Legacy VTK file of the C-alpha trace (Angstrom):
# vtk DataFile Version 3.0
C-alpha trace
ASCII
DATASET POLYDATA
POINTS 137 float
-15.581 116.686 6.885
-12.302 115.812 5.211
-10.603 118.637 7.177
-12.047 117.190 10.372
-10.709 113.726 9.448
-7.311 115.161 8.670
-7.149 116.949 12.021
-8.202 113.737 13.836
-5.588 111.738 11.884
-2.904 114.262 12.896
-3.943 113.962 16.545
-5.150 117.625 16.858
-8.840 116.774 17.269
-11.289 114.028 18.129
-14.726 113.312 16.813
-17.510 113.803 19.399
-18.908 110.596 20.838
-22.377 111.267 19.353
-20.758 111.568 15.907
-19.189 108.106 16.118
-20.616 105.292 14.007
-21.026 101.866 15.565
-22.429 98.516 14.585
-25.338 99.309 16.949
-26.146 102.543 15.132
-25.996 100.689 11.766
-28.279 97.973 13.102
-30.853 100.455 14.419
-30.706 102.437 11.152
-31.290 99.306 9.103
-34.253 98.287 11.321
-35.883 101.740 11.071
-35.387 101.907 7.303
-37.199 98.552 6.929
-40.050 99.746 9.149
-41.127 102.784 7.181
-43.037 102.580 3.938
-41.580 102.013 0.549
-41.952 105.725 -0.341
-40.658 107.090 2.969
-37.101 107.679 4.157
-36.015 107.966 7.724
-34.092 111.057 8.732
-30.321 110.449 8.758
-27.649 112.823 10.046
-26.174 114.866 7.203
-22.772 113.202 7.860
-24.140 109.631 8.040
-22.275 108.299 5.008
-19.035 110.023 5.946
-19.048 108.338 9.352
-20.222 105.042 7.878
-17.329 104.988 5.369
-14.876 105.919 8.108
-16.243 103.243 10.475
-15.974 100.474 7.854
-12.549 101.616 6.729
-11.326 101.556 10.333
-12.749 98.068 10.905
-11.040 96.799 7.772
-7.775 98.229 8.964
-8.109 96.747 12.464
-9.473 93.321 11.498
-5.967 91.887 10.789
-4.899 92.765 14.327
-8.113 92.075 16.230
-10.441 89.245 15.204
-13.317 90.884 17.112
-13.077 93.782 14.689
-13.339 91.333 11.811
-16.490 89.857 13.326
-17.910 93.354 13.805
-17.084 94.110 10.179
-18.762 90.838 9.073
-21.888 91.935 10.976
-21.872 95.632 9.998
-21.025 95.493 6.331
-24.117 93.590 5.176
-26.361 95.883 7.258
-24.715 98.948 5.771
-25.142 97.521 2.270
-28.815 96.854 3.016
-29.326 100.418 4.218
-27.755 101.763 1.004
-29.734 99.377 -1.189
-33.091 100.209 0.457
-32.473 103.971 0.282
-31.295 103.843 -3.340
-34.449 101.933 -4.312
-36.658 104.436 -2.532
-34.813 107.451 -3.929
-34.915 106.070 -7.469
-38.641 105.376 -7.193
-39.369 108.844 -5.846
-37.145 110.510 -8.460
-38.786 108.585 -11.272
-42.271 109.569 -10.073
-41.204 113.182 -10.032
-42.476 114.021 -6.574
-40.159 115.494 -3.984
-41.847 116.996 -0.965
-40.170 119.297 1.560
-40.363 116.420 4.018
-38.485 114.080 1.658
-35.842 116.723 0.902
-35.206 117.222 4.603
-34.654 113.433 5.058
-32.071 113.170 2.253
-28.354 113.442 2.961
-26.369 115.627 0.556
-25.152 112.451 -1.254
-28.743 111.234 -1.631
-29.988 114.620 -2.795
-27.361 114.482 -5.578
-28.521 110.969 -6.457
-32.179 112.051 -6.501
-31.395 115.052 -8.751
-29.438 112.917 -11.301
-31.991 110.140 -11.448
-34.852 112.662 -11.786
-33.015 114.451 -14.561
-32.260 111.253 -16.467
-35.825 109.982 -16.168
-37.259 113.285 -17.337
-34.990 113.325 -20.374
-35.838 109.722 -21.163
-39.572 110.482 -20.948
-39.187 113.438 -23.326
-37.279 111.282 -25.819
-39.862 108.489 -25.667
-42.884 110.728 -25.972
-41.188 113.107 -28.412
-42.373 116.279 -26.693
-41.837 118.389 -23.659
-43.599 117.204 -20.507
-44.962 119.439 -17.799
-42.847 119.346 -14.634
LINES 1 138
137 0 1 2 3 4 5 6 7 8 9 10 11 12 13 14 15 16 17 18 19 20 21 22 23 24 25 26 27 28 29 30 31 32 33 34 35 36 37 38 39 40 41 42 43 44 45 46 47 48 49 50 51 52 53 54 55 56 57 58 59 60 61 62 63 64 65 66 67 68 69 70 71 72 73 74 75 76 77 78 79 80 81 82 83 84 85 86 87 88 89 90 91 92 93 94 95 96 97 98 99 100 101 102 103 104 105 106 107 108 109 110 111 112 113 114 115 116 117 118 119 120 121 122 123 124 125 126 127 128 129 130 131 132 133 134 135 136
């Protein structure tokens, strides 16, 4: 994705319209994430966080020149933070319980999969230390 961003920055390429993040997409994502159960994750595009970071960074850059971009940032940033907080809570809970189904794995972005793996590993090590023996996986 960083190569894509570099080509866009140099003016050699553009992101497709469907790959663009917007405050509307953030709002819908936040709403959907609140709807599903506490042990379920909605399916996000693999590049969701890349586009989210780029969107927020662009709004921060433009807010000094255009107050409407500042208002959009004020609306979008708390929703984005809520999405991240909800998903981190769910991932941590699932990783601590030790269960990762194929469905869950398909709903994780690469960044979230890395978080899941780390939390799961730390929890398993902690359990082994507390109980003083190896646990079955």
